[in-house]
C-alpha positions in Angstrom: 0.0 0.0 0.0 1.3 3.5 -0.8 1.6 5.6 2.3 2.3 9.1 3.2 3.1 10.5 6.7 3.3 8.4 9.8 2.0 4.9 10.3 -1.6 4.1 11.0 -2.9 4.1 14.6 -6.3 3.1 15.9 -8.8 5.7 16.9 -11.0 5.5 19.4 -30.0 4.3 13.9 -29.4 8.1 14.2 -29.7 9.7 10.8 -26.6 10.7 9.1 -26.1 13.4 6.4 -25.5 13.2 2.7 -26.0 15.7 -0.1 -25.9 14.5 -3.7 -25.2 16.6 -6.8 -28.9 16.5 -7.8 -30.1 17.6 -4.3 -27.9 20.6 -4.1 -27.9 22.1 -7.7 -29.7 25.4 -7.7 -30.5 25.5 -4.0 -27.3 25.2 -2.1 -27.4 28.9 -0.9 -30.9 28.5 0.5 -30.9 25.1 2.1 -28.8 23.5 4.9 -26.5 21.1 3.1 -26.6 18.5 5.9 -29.5 16.4 4.7 -30.2 13.2 6.7 -29.5 9.7 5.4 -28.7 6.5 7.3 -25.0 5.4 7.1 -26.0 1.9 6.1 -27.4 3.1 2.8 -24.0 4.6 2.0 -22.3 1.3 2.9 -24.8 -0.7 0.7 -24.0 1.6 -2.2 -20.3 1.1 -1.7 -20.6 -2.7 -1.4 -22.7 -2.7 -4.6 -19.8 -0.9 -6.5 -21.4 2.5 -6.6 -18.7 5.0 -5.7 -18.6 8.7 -5.5 -15.4 10.6 -6.4 -15.2 12.4 -3.1 -16.4 11.6 0.5 -16.3 13.9 3.5 -17.2 11.9 6.6 -17.5 14.2 9.6 -19.2 14.5 13.0 -19.0 13.6 16.6 -19.6 9.9 16.3 -16.4 8.1 15.1 -18.2 4.7 14.8 -20.2 5.5 11.6 -17.2 7.2 10.0 -15.0 4.1 10.7 -17.7 1.8 9.3 -18.0 3.7 6.0 -14.2 4.1 5.7 -13.8 0.3 6.3 -16.3 -0.4 3.5 -14.4 1.9 1.1 -11.1 0.3 2.0 -12.5 -3.2 1.4 -14.4 -2.3 -1.8 -12.7 0.4 -3.9 -9.5 -1.5 -4.8 -9.0 -5.3 -5.0 -6.7 -6.6 -2.3 -4.0 -7.7 -4.8 -3.9 -4.1 -6.2 -3.8 -2.1 -3.0 0.0 -1.7 -2.8 -0.2 0.3 -6.0 -3.6 1.9 -5.8 -4.4 2.7 -2.1 -2.9 5.7 -0.4 -3.4 6.5 3.2 -2.7 10.1 4.4 -2.9 11.8 7.8 -4.2 15.3 8.2 -1.5 16.6 10.5 1.3 15.4 8.2 -0.2 16.2 4.8 -0.5 19.4 2.7 -3.0 20.2 0.0 -0.5 19.6 -2.8 0.2 16.1 -1.6 -3.6 15.3 -1.5 -4.1 16.7 -5.0 -1.0 15.0 -6.5 -2.2 11.6 -5.1 -5.7 12.2 -6.3 -4.7 13.2 -9.8 -2.6 10.1 -10.4 -4.2 7.4 -12.5 -4.6 3.9 -11.1 -2.1 1.2 -12.1 -3.6 -1.9 -13.7 -6.9 -1.2 -12.0 -10.2 0.6 -12.6 -9.8 3.0 -9.8 -7.6 4.1 -6.8 -8.4 5.1 -3.2 -6.9 8.1 -1.5 -8.0 8.2 2.1 -7.1 10.8 4.7 -7.4 9.8 8.4 -7.6 12.4 11.1 -8.7 15.0 8.6 -9.9 17.2 11.5 -6.2 18.0 12.1 -5.6 19.0 8.5 -4.4 22.6 8.5 -5.6 23.3 5.0 -9.2 23.8 6.2 -8.1 27.1 7.7 -6.2 28.4 4.7 -8.2 30.2 2.0 -5.8 29.3 -0.9 -5.8 25.6 0.1 -9.6 25.5 0.1 -9.7 27.2 -3.3 -7.5 24.3 -4.6 -9.7 21.7 -3.0 -12.8 23.4 -4.3 -11.3 23.4 -7.8 -10.6 19.7 -7.6 -14.1 18.9 -6.2 -15.6 20.8 -9.2 -13.6 18.6 -11.6 -12.6 15.4 -9.8 -10.7 12.6 -11.4 -13.2 9.9 -12.2 -10.9 7.0 -11.4 -10.0 8.3 -7.9 -12.1 7.9 -4.7 -10.9 10.6 -2.3 -12.0 10.3 1.3 -11.7 12.6 4.3 -12.3 11.1 7.8 -13.0 14.1 9.9 -13.8 12.9 13.4 -15.2 14.3 16.6 -16.4 17.6 15.2 -18.3 19.0 12.2 -16.7 20.4 9.1 -17.5 24.0 8.3 -20.5 23.8 5.9 -20.0 27.4 5.0 -16.8 26.7 3.1 -17.1 26.7 -0.6 -14.8 23.7 -0.8 -17.2 21.7 1.5 -20.1 22.7 -0.7 -18.2 21.6 -3.7 -17.5 18.3 -2.1 -21.2 17.8 -1.4 -22.0 18.5 -5.0 -19.4 16.1 -6.3 -20.0 13.2 -3.9 -21.0 12.5 -0.3 -21.1 14.8 2.7 -21.9 12.6 5.7 -22.7 13.9 9.2 -22.1 11.3 11.9 -24.1 12.2 14.9 -23.9 10.8 18.4 -26.7 8.5 19.4 -28.6 10.1 22.3 -28.6 8.1 25.5 -32.4 7.7 25.5 -32.2 6.4 21.9 -29.4 3.9 22.6 -31.7 0.9 23.4 -33.5 1.6 20.1 -30.2 1.7 18.2 -29.1 -1.6 19.8 -32.4 -3.3 18.8 -31.9 -2.1 15.2 -28.3 -3.2 15.1 -29.2 -6.7 16.5 -32.1 -7.0 14.0 -29.8 -6.3 11.1 -27.6 -9.1 12.2 -30.4 -11.7 12.1 -31.0 -11.8 15.9 -33.5 -10.2 18.2 -33.2 -8.6 21.6 -35.7 -8.1 24.4 -36.4 -4.6 25.6 -34.8 -5.4 29.0 -31.7 -6.8 27.2 -31.3 -3.7 25.2 -31.7 -1.5 28.3 -29.1 -3.5 30.3 -26.5 -3.1 27.5 -27.3 0.6 27.1 -27.0 1.2 30.8 -23.7 -0.7 31.2 -21.9 0.0 27.9 -23.0 3.6 27.4 -23.0 5.2 23.9 -19.6 4.0 22.9 -20.9 2.4 19.8 -17.7 0.6 18.9 -17.8 -1.1 22.4 -21.5 -1.9 22.0 -20.9 -3.4 18.5 -18.0 -5.5 19.7 -20.0 -7.0 22.5 -23.0 -7.7 20.2 -20.6 -9.4 17.7 -19.7 -11.9 20.5 -23.4 -12.8 20.7 -23.7 -13.1 16.9 -20.9 -15.7 16.9 -22.4 -18.0 19.6 -26.1 -17.6 19.1 -28.2 -19.2 16.3 -29.9 -16.9 13.9 -33.3 -15.8 15.1 -32.5 -16.0 18.8 -33.9 -13.3 21.0 -31.1 -12.0 23.2 -32.3 -11.8 26.8 -30.6 -10.9 30.1 -29.5 -14.6 30.5 -27.5 -14.5 27.3 -25.9 -11.2 28.2 -24.9 -12.6 31.6 -23.4 -15.8 30.1 -21.6 -14.3 27.2 -20.8 -10.7 28.1 -20.6 -11.0 31.8 -23.3 -8.4 32.9 -25.4 -10.1 35.6 -29.2 -10.2 34.8 -30.0 -9.9 38.5 -27.2 -7.6 39.8 -26.9 -4.6 37.5 -27.8 -0.9 37.7 -31.0 -1.4 35.7 -32.3 -3.9 38.3 -31.2 -1.6 41.1 -33.2 1.2 39.6 -36.3 -1.0 39.4 -35.8 -2.1 43.0 -35.5 1.5 44.1 -38.5 2.6 42.0 -40.8 0.0 43.4 -39.4 0.5 47.0 -38.4 -3.2 47.1 -36.1 -2.8 50.1 -34.8 -6.4 50.3 -33.9 -6.6 46.6 -32.3 -3.1 46.6 -30.1 -4.0 49.5 -29.3 -7.4 48.0 -28.0 -5.7 44.8 -26.2 -3.0 46.8 -24.4 -5.7 48.8 -23.4 -7.4 45.6 -22.0 -4.1 44.2 -20.3 -3.3 47.5 -18.5 -6.7 47.4 -17.3 -6.1 43.8 -16.3 -2.4 43.8 -13.9 -2.7 40.9 -16.8 -3.9 38.6 -19.3 -1.5 40.1 -17.6 1.7 41.1 -19.6 4.4 42.7 -18.4 7.0 40.2 -20.2 5.0 37.5 -23.4 4.1 39.4 -24.2 7.6 40.7 -24.6 9.3 37.3 -26.9 6.5 36.2 -29.1 6.8 39.2 -29.0 10.6 38.9 -30.4 10.2 35.3 -33.1 7.8 36.6 -34.3 10.2 39.3 -34.2 13.1 36.8 -36.8 11.2 34.8 -38.9 10.8 38.0 -38.5 14.5 38.8 -39.6 15.3 35.2 -42.6 12.9 35.4 -43.9 14.9 38.4 -44.1 18.0 36.2 -45.9 16.4 33.2 -49.4 17.5 32.4 -49.9 14.6 30.0 -49.0 11.4 31.9 -50.4 9.0 29.3 -48.0 6.4 28.0 -47.3 7.9 24.5 -47.3 11.5 25.8 -45.0 10.8 28.8 -42.7 8.6 26.7 -42.2 11.4 24.2 -41.7 14.0 26.9 -39.3 11.9 29.0 -37.5 10.5 25.8 -37.8 7.0 27.0 -39.3 3.7 25.8 -43.0 3.4 26.3 -42.7 0.4 28.6 -40.6 2.5 31.1 -43.4 5.0 31.7 -45.2 2.7 34.1 -42.0 2.3 36.1 -41.5 6.0 36.3 -45.2 6.5 37.3 -44.8 3.9 40.1 -41.5 5.5 41.3 -43.2 8.9 41.3 -45.8 7.6 43.7 -43.1 6.4 46.1 -40.9 9.5 45.8 -42.6 13.0 46.0 -40.9 16.0 44.4 -39.2 17.2 47.7 -37.8 13.7 48.3 -36.4 13.5 44.8 -34.7 16.9 45.4 -33.0 15.5 48.5 -32.0 12.3 46.5 -30.1 14.5 44.1 -28.1 15.8 47.0 -27.3 12.2 48.3 -26.1 11.2 44.8 -23.9 14.2 44.4 -22.4 13.8 47.8 -21.5 10.1 47.2 -20.1 10.9 43.7 -18.0 13.7 45.0 -16.6 11.7 47.9 -15.9 8.7 45.7 -13.6 10.9 43.7 -11.7 11.9 46.9 -13.2 15.3 47.3 -13.7 16.0 51.1 -13.1 12.3 51.8 -9.8 10.7 52.9 -10.9 7.3 54.2 -14.5 6.3 53.4 -14.7 3.4 51.1 -16.8 3.1 47.9 -18.8 0.3 49.5 -19.8 2.4 52.5 -20.6 5.4 50.3 -22.9 3.3 48.1 -24.7 1.6 51.0 -25.2 5.0 52.7 -26.6 6.6 49.6 -29.0 3.7 48.9 -30.2 3.7 52.5 -30.9 7.5 52.4 -32.8 7.1 49.2 -35.0 4.3 50.5 -35.7 5.9 54.0 
């Protein structure tokens, strides 16, 4: 593979954004160029051999950018021809002339070549007018046998730049957005369905609570289940416990349910389990989750429409969770929820060593749960 700059290093469904030539012609000055489109459609087009001459993949969620880039690296150039026709650049180490020189070369004994810039967010050319004029000129007349790709992670490209608008006309401008926490179970369910499996609502919630919205981490854990489970299996808490290691009975999701229903015995049983395994269940990770849970209960108290669909929309939660919030709201009036926020903040602060020299995580957790329940 042809390379420029330093060696590669690893970098760590919401709609995405794409603008085609047809969509933008004649209206680019009046409309927002970030038009939504799922990233999977872009990948399907790539796998079908339908390539655009320029791709600008940008936004705060690196997972979708990585998935599209991986599809391009696998599909644009045959493996046997990649040493001659695949060039990897790095934004910090590359200037505009290197990009254009590589892009204007013709492929060797192949139909096309790939020029891919990683870490394009660090490319200094974005801030130089003369460099953007050169990129704009190339995007207005791209080489048909070259697929030029910019992987611009963790932030948005400046859509006001003429060069970015020219890229959108010539090819694909894709905005990779973070999946909101409240939409993560839905995203997990969609991802699992696309793999030929199913997942229960509780299973999706457990994964969302424990893995967070690090989509690469979530996808890696789900791939483990794809390997060991037959097609069509519905993933439940028991599968997650066996193959991923998240207990179906002793997890934050179950602690929330026990607290919400004021099931003292179960809440203390889960708390004792967490306290006995502090490395796997640190207070600094539990407190923010419980804070988010009680924030929903606090918000529920202020709802005028407490019907299932209305409350689910207002709380940005799954419809099945509304009944749980309603039950919890009966057990915890507004003034009690306000005090609970204080308990959680205090435990979180002390777990990080602020105003605390000797109290263990286990004691802080048990104290906070006791105060919540009594």
